N, C-alpha and C positions, 0 to 999 in steps of 0.2 A: 859157363861163359869163358873160363880160362881154358888153355890148351890141354889136350889129352895127356901130354907128358906131365903135366902138373897134377893130374887127377890120380891120386894114389889111394889105396885102401887105407882106411882108418886103423890106427894102431889100437891094440887092446887097451893101451893106457889112456887113450882119449875117450874111451867109452863112458867112463864115469863123468867126464866133463860134459859130454853131450847129453848124457842121461840127466845130469843135474840141471843143465840149461833147459832141457825139454821139460823136466819136472817143474822147474821154476816157471816156465812159460805156461805149462799146463795148469800149474797152481794158479797163476795169474788169470788164466782163462776161466778155470773152474770157479775160483772165488769171485771172479768179476771185479777184482780190485783194479786190475789194469784198466779195464773198461770204465769202471767208476772213477778211477783217478784221472783218466784221460777225458772223461766227460766233464763238461762245464754246465753249471746250472744256467739255464736260460735267464736272460735278464727279465725283469718285471715288465709286464705288458708286451712280451715277445709273442709273435704269432706262431701257430702250429707249423707252418711251412718252414720258417726259419729254424725251428727246433729239429725237424727231420733232417735238414741239410747239415746241421751241426753233428748229429749222430752219424750221418753217412761219412763225414770227414774223419771222425774218430775211428769208424770201422775200417776205412781204407788204410789209415795209418797203422792200425793193429795188424791188419792183413799183411802189410808191408814188412813189419817186424817179424812176423811168423815166417814169411817167405825167406827172408834173409837168414833166419836161424836154421831152416831146413837146408838151404843151399850151403851154408857153412858146414853143417854136419855131413852132408853128402860129399863135399869136397875133401874133408878130412878122411872119410872112409875110403874114398877112391884113391887117394894118395897112398894110403897104407896098403891097400890092395888085399886085405884079408877079409874084408866084409863088404857086403853089399849095403848100399845105403838103404836104410829102413825109412820108408816114407811115414810122415806123420798122419795121424788120423785127420778126420775132417775138422777136428778141433785144434790141430797143430797150426803153427804159424807158417805161411807161405812167404818165403822171402823173395825179393825182387831178383832179377837176373844179375844185377851188378853186385849183389851181396854174395851170390854163389860163385863168383869168379875165383879162380885159383889164386892162392896166396903163395908167394915164394917160400915163405917159412911157415910151415904148418903150425909149429908151436907158437910162433909170434902171432899168427893170424887168430888162432883160437883164443890166445890170451887177450889179444886186442879186442876180439869180438866179445869176449866175456866182460872185459873192462867197459867196453862201450855200452853193452847191454846193462851192466851193473850201474854205470853212471846214468844211463837213461832211466833205468828203473828207479834209481835214487832220486833223480831229478823229478821223475813223474810222481814218485812217492811224496817228495817234498811239496810238489805242486798240488798233489791230492790232499796232503795234510793242510796246506795253506787254504786250499779250496774248502776243505771241511771246516776249517776255522771260520772262513768267510761265510760258509753256509750256516754255521752255528750263530755267528754274529747276525747274519741276515734273519735267521729264525727268531733270535731274540728281538731283533728290530721289528720283525713281523708280528711277534706276540705283543710287543709294546704298541705297535700301530693298530693291531686288532683290538687291544684294550682301549686305546684311544678312540678307535672307531666305535666300539660298543658304548663308550661314554658319550661320544658325539651323537650316536643313535639315540641313547637314553635322553641326552640333553635336547636332541631334536624333537623327541616325543613330548618331553615336558614343554618345550617351546611351542610345539604344535597345540598341546592342550591350552597353554596360556594364550596362544594366538586365537584358538577357538573361543575361549572365554572372553578375550578382549573383543573378538569379532561380535560375539553375542551382546556384550555390553555396548559396543559401538552401535549395533543394530537397535538395541533398546534406546540408546541415547538419541539415535536418529529418529526413532518413533516419537520420543518425548519432544525432540526439537520440532518435529512436524506438528505435534499437538500444540506446542507453545506458539508455533508460527500461526496456526489457525486461531488461537486465542488472541495473539497480538494484532491480528488484522483489524478487528473492531476497535481495539485500543488505539492502534495507529490512526484509525479514522477519527476517533474521538480526540486524540492529541492534535491532529491537524485542525479539527474544528476549534479546539481550545486555543491553539496558536492563532487561528484566524480571529477568534473572539478577543484574545489578548492584544492582538495588533489593533483591533478596533478600539478596545479599552485604552490602549496606550495612546492612540491618536486622540481619544477623548480626554485622557488625562493631560496630555500635552496642551490641548486647547484650553482645558480648565486651568492648568498651571499658568498659561499665558494670560488668561482672564484674571486669575488671582493676582498675578504680578502687576497687571494693569490696575486692578483694584487697590493693591497695596500702594502703588504710586499715587493713585487718587487720594487714598487715605492719608498718605504722608503730606500731600499738598493741602488737604483739608485740615490736617493737624496743625500745620504751620499757620494756616489761616485762622484756625481757632485760637492758637496761641496769641496771634496778633490781636484778634478781637478781644480776647480775655485781658490782654494788657491795656487795650483801649478802654474796656469796661471798668477796669480798676482805676484808670486815670480819671474817667468820667465820674465814677463813684466818689473818689476822693475829692474831686472838684465840687460835686453836689453836697457832700457832707461838710466840706469846709465852708460852704455858703449858708448851710442850714444851721440854725442855732442848736447847739448840743442839748439833747434831752437830759434833764437832771432828774434822777429817780428820787422817790421819797425815802427819807431815812427811817430807821426803826423807831427812833424817838418820836418823830412827827406822826407816823402812822399810829403809834400807840396812843398818843394824846388825842388824835382825832377820833379813834375808835372809842376811847373812854368817854369822850364828849358825847358821841352818839348814844352810848348806853345810858349815860346820865340823862340825856335829853328825852329818851324814850321813857325811862322811869319817872322823870319829873312831869312829863306831859300826861302820863296815865294817872299819876297821883293828883295832878292839878285838875285835869279835865274830867276824869272818870271816877275820882275818889268818892264823891258824894253820890253819884249815880249808881255805884255798885253797892251802896249801903241802904238807899231808900227803896221804895216800892214802885218807882217810875216804870221800869221795864215790865213788871208784873201787871201794873195797871193798864198799860198800853199793849197788852198781849194780842188784842184783836187786830191791831194795825201792824203787828210785827211781820217783817219780811222773812219768810222761811229760807230764801236763797242766801240772804245776808247772814242769817244765823248759821246755816250749814257751812258757808264759807269761813266764818269765824271758827267754828268747831274743827274745820279741816286743818287749820293752822295750829291747833293744840295737840300736843303729843299724847301718846297713850299714858305715860306717867302723869301728865297734867290732868287727864280725864280721871285717872284713879285718885288724884288729889282733890277732886270735887267734894269729897266727903269731909275734908278738913277745912275748918273755918279760917277765913283770912287768906285764902289762896286765890281768890278771883283776880285780884290786882296783879299777882305774879304770873298767873296764866295769861292775862291780857298782854303783859310785857313780853312774855315768851312768844305769844302769837305774833306780835309786831316784829320781834327779832327774827322769827322764822320767815315771816313775809319778806323782810329785808334780805335775809340770807338767800332765799330762793330767787327773788326778782332783781336784786341789785348786785350783791357780792359774788354770786355764783354764775353770773353771765358776763360775757365779754362786752366791755364798754357799757355795762349796766343794761344791755338790751336795747341800746339806742340805734344800733345798726341792724339791717335786715339779717335774719338768722342764716340765710343761704350764703351770704358773704362770709360770715363767721365759720360756717361749715367748710367752705372752700379753703379758708386760711388754715383751719385745723387739719384738713386732709393734706395740704401741702407740707405743713409742719410734721405730720406723721410720716410722710414719704421721705422727708429730709432725715428724720431719725433712723430710717431703715436703709438709707443709701449706703452703698459700698464703693469706695472708701467713705467712712463717716466724715461728716463735715465738722470743721472745728480745728483748733490748733493741734489737738492730740488725736490724730487719725492713725491709720495703719503704718504711716512712715515713721512717726515719732513714738517713742515709748510713752505709756500712760504716766501721769504724774504720780509721785510717791504718795502712798497711803498715809493719811494722818487721822487722828481721832476725830470722829464726827462725820466721816464720809458715809453717805447713805447710797447715792447713785454713782456708779462707776462707769456708766456708758459714756464713751468719748463723744464730744459734740453736743451734749445735752444743753449746756449753757449757750452754745452757738445757736441751736434751734430756738431756745427761749428768747435769745436776743433778736433773732429774725422775727419771731412771733410778735414781740412787743413793738418792733419797728414797723411791722405791717399795721398793727392797731394804731400806732402813733400816726402813720400816714393817713389812715381813715379819719382819725380825730382832727387832722389838720385840714380836712376838706372844708370848703366854705359853708356847706349846709349842715355840717355836724353840730354846731351849737343849737341850731333850730331843732334838729332831731333830738338832741339831749334835753332841751326844754320841754319838748313834746312828751318825752319819756317821763320826765319828772311830773308833769301834769297828770299823765295817765296813772302813774303809781299813786299820786295823792288822791285822785278821784276814787280809785279802786279801794284804797284803804279807808277813806272817809265814808264810803257807802257801807262798809262793814261795821264801823264803829258808831255810826250815827244812831243805831238802835238804842244805844244807852243814853243819848241826848236828844230825844225827839222834840222837846219843847224848849230846852235851855239854849241850844245853839243851832243855827241854820247849817245846811249842808255846805254852803259856800264858805262860811266862816270856819267850819271844821276843816274843809279842804285847804284853805289858806294856812291855817295853823299847822296842819300836818306837812304841807308842802315846805314851809319855811323852816320849821323846827326839826323835822325828822328826814323827809325825803331828800331835799336838796343836799344837806350835809352828807347823807349816806351815798348819794350818787357821786358827789365830788370825791369822797374817799374811795369808792369802788373804782372810779376812773383812774385814780393814781395807783391803786393796787394792780390794775390790769397792765399798766405801762411800766411796772417795776420789773427789773430783771430778776430780783429775788422773788421767790414764790411766796406770796402773802395770801392767807386763806383763813376762813372762820371754820372752826371745828367744835362740834358739840362733845361734851364729855361722854366717853365710851361706857358701856355697861360694866366693864371690868373695873373702872375707876369708881363706879357708884356702888359696887357690891359691898355688902356689910362686912364680909370677911377681909376686906382690904383695910379696915380701920385699925388692924393690929399694927400697921406701920405708921400710924399717926401719933404715936406716943410722944415723939420728940418734937412735935409741932404739926401744923396743918400742911397737907400736901398742896399741890399746885391747883388749889380750888378756892373759890370765894363762897363761903357757907353763910347763907342768910337764915336765921332762926325764925320760923313762922310763929312759934309760941312766944317770941319776944318782939312782936311787931316788925319782923324783918331785920332785926339788928344783925350785923355781920359779926361772926364769931372771931375773936382775936386769938383764942386758944381752945384746945379741946375741952369741952365740959365733962364733968364727971358723969352726968346722966347719959343714957344711951341715945344715939342719934338715929333718926329714921329719915331716909331720903324721900323727898316728895317729887320734885321735878327740876328740869333744866330751865334756868331763867334766861341766860344769855350765853352764847358760845365763846370759845377762847379764840384769841388772835394768835396765829402760828406763822412763823417765818422759816423758810428753807433758803438760807443764804447761798449765793453763788460764789464758789471759790475755784479760781482757775477754770477748769472745764467740768466741774462736778458741783452738785448741791450737797450741802452738809445735812446732818440730821436735823429734823424739825426742832425748833425752839419756841417756847411759849413767851409771847410778848405781853399778853394780858390774859389772866386766868379766867376760866369759865366760872359762871356764878350759878350756884345750886341753892334750892330751897329745901331746908331740913326742918325737923321738929324734934323736940325732946319731951320725954315723960308722957306716957299714954294717959295718965290721970289728968295731967294738965290739958291734954287734947280733948278729953271727954268733958272737962269743966267748961272750956271755951265753947265747945259745941252746944252744951246745955244752955249757956247764957245767950247764945245766938238764937237758938230755937225759941226762947222766951220772947224775943223782940220781933220776930218775923211772922207774918200772917200765913205764909206757906210752909209746908212741912218739908223743907229742904235745907241742908246745912249751908249751901252756897248758892249764889244767883246762877252761876254757870251750871250747877247741878240741875237746878230747876229748868234752865233753858234747854239743856240736853234732853231732859225727860220730856219737856213740852214738844220739842221738834220731833222726837221719836214717836210721840203719840199722834202728832199731826200727820206724820207720814203713813200711819197705818190706816 
């Protein structure tokens, strides 16, 4: 490109420089360092077309440097004129035309060219080193990214497995949900039916509640009305009771005296009226006209102990007394108002009294609201309201006794009892006394006083009753407790003509029969009845010394035409034979 004047042959001294430059460029071409240094690693995700254009640019730049180097060598050789320019091989660098331009100062041009090439080579080398470092860093980064990618792939596989298992579980759960849905359908239908039924029941309950509330209101009104009526009833009762004379009960002393009078009247009547008849042969002589019914009735009033005592002489009178007392106990003292009122009315009163005792709360001062009275010695019955029921019972009987026709009924009852008893005892007095006379005697001396006492006992709030001696009191082994005196018994000695024993005899006692029962009272204290207390002791017939008994029996057998120890023994045997 420079003028021919400037083209001189290369000096021999410049040969080594050119040779060195050529060798350097050749070495760069051979080793590929220049190319590799000039090449840049394509960016990540760079397409193949972009990569090829990059290599083309690098190739053109290398070819440019080669051309410049050859042109510079040729210029230096031409200037010196002693050598022809030696072209480079196909591997040499072809410099551009502007590089091969003549340089005014060959030495300066060669030096400058060498320095330029060296600086470019150094810069390219530095760039290549920097690129290598970048490449190494990128490789490390790629390795790290590759490891992270592998970990991500592994994690993705694990996640995929978990997702598959979760998917399978979800599918199973969906199947279960579907099965549960199928099961829930009938349950939902049942629930709807139950809700419907509940709504019906709720409406019924609401209606019932409204009815109950209305009923409660009615009850409250009725309760108020009952309270008002109860207050009015109490007022009327107080007014009636204030106008009626207060009933005065019989005292223990009075009832004891009257009962002792009756016992003495019976014993005196038997001794006076039947004493001789029991000793003579009148009953035996009139046996053909004897009434079997009257005899059987008399024997029915005699206890088993009395019948066993038929073999003992002197016991007929006591058996007749015991028979009369048994008759009075059954027909007078053991019946309400002595049997003067129809038994159906008495049964009704007893039923009402029993219902009152069983009512809750119990009637009386000490009911379920108040505590029971304190216990004190002698309490037997602890049921609250017992005295109240007894008071009501006696008030009911008193109301019946205050009726206008009651005295007539009572007189009729006295007459019936007197007639009945006279028919039984007339067998012993067929010729001595008429039935009418016997009837009047029994009516006035025994029946009427007994009915009067029985009437008072029925109207007493204290429980008064007749009680026969129990078998335990009559047992022989109980006599060990009699050493310090007689028990609550009246003992009549048959071997001593019925004399009452004042103290225990030395001889052994044998019990024969009950003559008269005891009078016992259960006094009312507050709302209970105390333990029973004896007002009049029972009377028993006893005997002493078996030898004495046999001697009396032997003396009696000598005087009597029949072979029987007592008249009642013969009568019992006679009736038994008549019945066969």
